[in-house]
Every structure is written in structure tokens, then in C-alpha cells.
N, C-alpha and C positions, 0 to 999 in steps of 0.2 A: 718678475714676481714668482716666488716659488709656489708650486701647486700644493694644495692641502691634502690631496689624495696620496695614499701610500701604496706602493707596489707590493703585491703578494710575494713573499720570499720564494726564491727558486725551489727549495725543497718542498714547500707546501704546494706549489703549482704542479710539481711532478707527482705528488700524492694524489691530487685531484684528477690529473690526467689518467693515472692508473686506475683510480676508482671509476671513472667514466668508462674506461675500456672494460673493466670487470663487470660493471652493470650491463653494458651492451652484450657481453658474452652470456650473462645469466638470462637476459631477455630472449636472446636467440635460442638458448638451450631450452627455455620454457615453451618455445613454439612461436614467439613473437617475431615479426619481420623487422627489417631495419628501419621502417618508418610507420606511420599511422598514428592516429590520435590515441589509441589505447596504449601504445608503447610510450608516447610522450607523457601520458598521465602517470604510468607506472614509474617512469624516471622521476617525475615531479614528486611523487609520493616518497620515493627513496631519498630525494634531496630534503624533503620536509622532515623525515625521520632523523637525518644527520643534523639538522638545525636544532634538534632538541638538545644536543650536546653543546652547541654554541650558546644556547639560551640557558644553559646550566639547569635544565629541568631536573626535578627531583627523581629519585629512583621510583618512588610511588607513582608519579605521573607517567613515567615511561612504561611502567608495568601495566597501567590502565590502557594506554594506547596500544601496547603490544598485544594484550589479551583481546581487546576489542577488535583489532584488525584481524587476528587469527580466527576469532569466532565468526566474524562476518564473512571472511573469505571462504571458510568451510561451508557455512550456511548457504551462501550464494551458489556454491557448486552443487549442493544437494537439490536446491529448488530449480537450478538451470535445466535439469533433465525433464522437467515438467512445465516448461515455459509456455507451451501451447494449451495448457489445461487451465480453465478458470477455477478459482479457489475461494472459499468462504472462511474467514476467520470467525471463530465462535468464542464467546466469553460467558462465564457464569460461575456460580459458587463451587469451590472445591469441596464444600461441606454438604452438598446435596446428597441424600441417601438414595440407594437404588430403588427403594419402594416409594419415593416421593413422586408426586405428579409431575414436578418440574423435570425430574430425571427422564421419565417416559416421554415427555414433550420433546426434550432435546434429542433423545434417541430417535424418535419418529421423524423429527425435522431432518436430522443428518441422513437418515435412510432415504427420505424423499428427495433431498437435494442431490444426493449421490446418484440416484436414478435419473436425474437430469444432467448427468455427466460433469458435475462439479466435485472438486475435492475439498476436504475439510482440513482446516488448520486449528489445532487446539494447543493448550499449554501442557498437554500430555499427562496431567495428573488425574486425580479422582473427581468425583462429583459430576458436574456438567461436562467436564472435559472427557471423562471416561464414557459418559452416555453418548456424546457425539461420536466418539470413535467406535463405540460398539455399534451404533446405527449405521455409520458410513462404511465400516469394515476397514481392515488394515490396508487393503489395496488402495482405498480412496482417502487415506489419512496421512497428515503430517503431524508430528509432535514437536513443539518448540518449548522445551523444558527449561527450568531455572534451578540453579543450585541454591538451596536454602538449608539452614541448620536444622530445621524441624520438619520440613516437607520439601520436595515431594519426589517420590519415586514414580517413574513412568508406569502408567497403567498397562495391564496385560495385553491390551489391544494394539499397543504401539511399541512396547518395550523390545529392544534389540532389532528394531526395524531400521533399514537404511535411511528412512525418511524421518528419523528422530534426531533432533539436534538439541544439545544442552548448552545453556549459556550461564556465564558467571554473573553478567550484569543485566539488569532489567532494561537499560536503554538500548542495548543491542537486540535483545529479544523483542522489545516493543517495535523496533524498526522493522523487523521481519514480519510481524503480524500485519502491519499496514502495507508495507512495500509489496508483499506478495498477494495481497487480498484483492479480489474483484467485488467483494461484498463483506459486510460485517453483520453478524447476528448476535444479539445480547439476550441472555436469559437472566432471571433474577439472581443477584449475587451481591457481594459485599463491596468494600472499598476498591478492590482491584477492578471489578466489573465496571464501576462508575468511572474510574480512572480511564479505562480503555474507551468507554462510551464517549466521554467528553473529548478525549484526544482525537478519536476518529472524526467526531463532529467538527472540531476546530480545524483539523487538517483539510477536510473537504470544504468547510466554510471559507477558508482563506486561500484555497487553491494550491496548497502545498502538497496535496495528493490529488489524483484524478477523481472525477465524480464517480461515486459508486453507491449502491443501495446500503443503507444502515437501518436495520430492522430490530425493533425491541419486541421480543416474543414472550408471552406469558401463557399460563394455562387458561383454558376456557373459564370465563367469569372471574379470572384473577384480576387484581387491582394494582399489582406491583408497579408496572410501567405506566398504567393509567394515572396513578398518583404522581409519578415522576413527571409525566407529560403535563399534568395540571400545574405542578410547581413551575415548570418552564414557562407556561403561558401566564400564570398569575404573577410571577416574580421577575422573570427575565423579559418576556415580551411586553407586559404591561408597563414596565419602566423603561422600555426602549433600549434594553441592554442587548437584545437581539432584534432582528427585524422579522416581519411577517413572512417574508420569502425564505428565511432560514428554516422555517418549519417544514419546508418542502424537502429538506435534506434527510429526513428520517420518517419511518413509518412505525406506528405502534399497533400491534395486533395480538389477538388471542387464538389465531387460526393458523395451523401449519401450512395448509394449502395456500393461504393468502401470502404468507411469508415466502414460500417457494416461488409463487407467481411474481411477486415483487422483484425478486432477484433475477429469475430467468427472463422476465419481461423487459428488464432494463437493457438486456443485450439482444432484444428482438431485432432491432434495426441498428441501434448504436453499437459500435464496436470498440472504439478507443479514442483517446484525445492526445494531441501533441501541440505544444507551443512552438511556433516557428517564427522567430523574430517577434513582431508585434501581432502576428496572426495566430488565431486559435483554430486548429484544424480538427474537425470531427470526422473520424473515419466511420463509414456506415456500410452495412452489409448489402445494400441494394441502392440503386439510383433513386434520388429524391425528385419528385415532380416539381416543375416550375411553379405550379399552383401552390404547393406546400411551402416552397421557398419564399414566395410572395407573402404567404401568411406569416411565416417566421419574421420577415422584415417588418411587417405591420405590427404584430402582437408583441414583439420584443425590441421595438425601436428604442425603448428606454435603456437598454444595455448594449446597443450596437452603435458604432461610430459611423462616419460618412460612407465607408465602404460596405457596410451592411453585411450581407451574406451572399456568397456565390458558390456554385458547384464547380469543382476543379478535380483534376487528376492529382496524383502524388506530387508533392513539391520536391525540388532537388535536395534540400536538407534531409528528406526522409529516405534517402537512398540506402541508409544502413539498416532498413527494415524491409528487405526484398520480399519476405513472405506475405506481407500485406500490401504490397505496392499496387495490386490490382483493385483494391477496394475504392469505391467512389469517396469523394471528400466534400464536406461543406466547410468553406473557409470563412470564419467569422471575424469581424472587427469588434471583438468583445472587449468590454471595459476592464476585465480582469478584477472586478470588485464584487459583483453581485452573483455569487455562485449558486445561491438559492434559485435565482431566476434562470441561470444556465441549466440547472437541473430541470426546471419546468420546461425549458426549450427542448431538452433531450426527451422528456416524457411525451411532449407533443409529437416529436419525430417518431417515437416508438409506437404511439397510438395510430398515427395517420400515415406513416411512411410505408 
């Protein structure tokens, strides 16, 4: 019986062999070794790009992927130099004027959080973005700008800075805002501010990004975010469209000091999180007592499986993070569903740890 599979013509096999050799040379020239997961992934990306031709992708689609890849590569290189510094992404109206109370609020917050050794990420434009970068200062600022037909030029506090990145697409820009953030702070704003607010909440709620503080900050006696919070409780929580525990994912406040403490306090004991197989690994800055571990097992039994929680050293799959290998770990049998409760667990560790 004749096989239905067809052999690749010899000339095409030769082209593929030459392409593989050329790719290997390019990887070595760029500083990659002959092996390693990074090299494998870069080779896989190159193969994916070639398949666009096989799929007869349109020129427009190829342009989108090409631009997105170039933008992200450059942005990753900019942020990589500051990998060890915690950062806060801030959002708010570009139309806020310099004499508005919200402008002064944003400037004061940015100055205060910079004094706690955090850096600020803004959209690099005017209004709240300008206020935050004025407060934090150029040294503590990143600008993640967007090309628009009517706005926006980078503000004078970040223009021509090496930490300013400009994107063509919103989706690549939005990725950087969340990927690089250790916290998110939202000031009163329009559609874009609410877009970023719900995106940040959704990503944390579903575990698609690591737990982090999300703070809604308004002027003293302001009602902007209080009204939003009431809407969430009256129309989302009451109809069970979100759960009670999801409310633990954010904080509404009119006080700059409270906002700063919410962010800095989140990293008081908790350091970071990593999923290793079915295990959820919490890296902490100091050993956790057996008494507190027992309390976690008891109070959070509803989200923990049979293995509960145990204290361990770094796990073998974490060996690619040698700079934090010394940190103690809590290894959780977490259900990976109730991230509001996970946030409450982290809060307990920060308070009592």
C-alpha cells in the first residue's frame, strides 16, 4: 500500500538546511549559546514567522506582527535595565489641568511613592501623566507613549529620555503597563482610565498577572471613585457578577499616605509569586513562623488542597532566578481560582509575618 505522505523535494530540504544554519549563526552572533531554552524559543519564533508565508497571511497582518514584535523587543530592553526596581503604573485623564486638585494629588502621590524607591510608569502625555512625572522626577519615570493623530506629545518631564518608549498599537502599550507594574494607581479619568482599571482588575482576578495592589485615588472628599465603587457593589456584587472576595483586589481612598502605604505594605513580607507545576510558590522576605503557617492552613482551607501550605527553599525550576534563590518560600496547594482570597492570604502574611 502506497504511503499518503509526500517527501519534501530535495531543493526545498536544502533551503531549509541552509536556513537553519543561518539562524544558528545569527543566534550565536547575537550572544546566544548553542543550546538553552531561550535559543529554542527564538528559533521557534523565527519558524512561526516563516509560516506566515505558508499561511498566505496578508501584507497588513504581517505588518501588524512585525511592528508589534519590534516595539516589544525594544521596550523589553529599556525596562530590563531596571528589573530590580519596583514600579507603579498610573492612569488618569490627559485633560486634567495643572491648577486642578487632581493634578496636585497625582503629583504629590508620585513624589511620595518615589521617596519609597518606586518608579512611575505613565502614558507620557499631559494631564495626570504629566503630574505624575513632575512629582516623581525624570530619574524615577518611564514614559509609555502612543502615536495618535491628535495627541500626544511626550511631556517635558520625560521627553527625549532613554526611558521613553513610543508605541503604534494600544495592545502592545497596554501589555507593558501591566507586565512591568508592581502596582496600579488610578486617578479620575475618562474611557481610557476605566479601560485600564477593569483590565488590571480582570488580569489579577483571573491570575493572568501576579497579585499586586490596585488603588483608586481621589482628592479629599472627592466622590469619583466612591461612586464607581458603589456601582460595583450595587450592580456587580449584588447580582453575583463578581464575588465578595473580589473586592479585596482593590482599594479606594482619598488619602495619598494611605495609597502609598497600601503599595509599600504589600511588599513588606511578600516578595513575588511563581507557578511551578501545580504548586503556587510565594517568595517572602523573611521566614514565616510555623504558628502563622498553621493559621494560614486553617483560615484559608477553602482555597487550599490536600497539601495545604508548607515552608520550603527554592524549587529546582526556579534556578533561572538566582538573585532571589535565597528567599524563603511558602508552597501552596492553591485552587488557582479564588485570587481575591489569595490576596487576603498575602495580606495576612504581610500583617503578621
